[in-house]
N, C-alpha and C positions, 0 to 999 in steps of 0.2 A: 183332467185325463188324458180320453181318448183325442184331444189335440197335444197332448203331448207326446202319446203313445205313435202318433197318424204321423209325426216326423222320421220315425221309423219305418224300416222296409222290416215286415217279422216274416220269420221261418215256420216258426210254430204257435199259437197259444195252447199252453198245456193247464186240464183244467182239474179240480176234481169234480165229480160226476156232480155233488150238492146241488139243487136246485141255484142255491145264491148264489154260487160260484158259476156253473155253467152261464145263468142268464148274464153276466158281468162278461166271461167270456166268447161270447156271440156276439154283443157288443162291440169287443174288439174287435173280432175276426171282422165283422161287416165292416165298420170303420177303417183298416189296417190291413186288410188282408192277412195271409198263410194260416195254413191250415190248423184247425182244430181240432186236439187230440184229447182226450177222458183220460185221467190217472188215478184207479180205487187209491192209489198211494198215496196220494195230495188230502185221504178225507182229513175231519180232525180226528183227536183223540179221540179213540169210543168208550165215554163214560159209563155203558154200561146201566146198569140200575138207577143213577144217578142224571141219566139222559130227560133234560127237560125239567129237570127239579130244580127248584129255587134255590142257593146255595146256603140260605136260610136256615130251608127245611133239609139239608143232611146234616149229621148228627158232627158234631163240632169232634169228638173222640175221630171219627170217619175222616174228618179233614185235614188234624193235623195227625195221623196217620200219612197220608199222603204228602203231607207237607215237609214230613221230615225224610222223604223218600223217595222224589216224586219221578225219580229212574224207573226204582225195582217196586212200589207199588200200583195196583190196580185196583180200580172202584169194584165194586161185586160185579162180575159179567160184566167186567169191560177190559180194558187192555193198557198196561204201562206205560212208563213213558220211556223205557228200552225198547218197548215194541213199537211205537209211533217215531222213535229216533231211527229204529232199523228200515223202517218201509219208506220212512221219509229220505232217509240217504239212499235208497237201492233207487225211490225216485229221481234222486239228485245226479244219481252216479247215469240213470238212462239218457240225462237230457244231452241233445245231440253238440259237438266240441266247438262247431260251426254255428255260423248267421247269430240272429238275432231274437230271444224268446222269451215269451210274457209267461209270468206262471200265476194261474188266480186259485190261489188257497183258503186256509183258513190259520188264527193265533197260530194251534203248536206245530203242522208241517213249517209255518212259512219263518219260524224261530229256528230249526231245525237247517233247513234250506241256507238263511241269512246266514245263519253261523257257517256253514259247509261253504258257501258263495265267498262268504272273506277268509277263509282258510283259521278259520277259528274253531277251540275245542268246543261242542254244543252242550250249550247250559240252559235247563227246562226254566232254570228260576227268572231267565232273564226276561225283560217286557218282548212279547210281540209285536214287531211291525204294527205300526200304528193302522187300523180302519182306512181304509179306500191309500193307504199310503203305494207307493212303484218306488221298487230301487233296483238299480242299475249298475250292474256287476258285471265284468271283464271274469272269463271261464278262470281265470289263474286267482281270482280272489279279488282286486283291485275294486274298490269301486268308483265308477265313475260315476252319480251323480245320485240324485235323494228327490223325488217330489212328492208331495200330498194334496191331493183333491179332497174335494169333499163330494159325498154320496151326489148330492143332487142336480151338480156338472155333467151327470153320464148323458 
């Protein structure tokens, strides 16, 4: 992935402050240049009381309520999908209009950002981009290519 990104002159690398994202963003910045910026709006959905709990240990009735209303339901003590969409959309709007930028984030925010970059409505039920994938988009939403890298090549 770093070899593929190093072909581009990057203006910024915008990352979630979560350690797993920050480590990758720092590696990208070291290899490719660009200014590293952390943005808490790129954090994963706050799962509240479900954080760190195996899916099998979350009551099935609660999961069914969430699945029935991905935007409106919030896990106990957590945030709703609508809140995730709002903050990830705000992060997207704040990305610079010019230059090449990399965003390092999590499945939920990346799902939102990918839809916005493609000019499509946000649908939280669509699969998130694959782990280790890199999507290339023009600011007007045109896809410019896609690559997938294995984590071990970083």
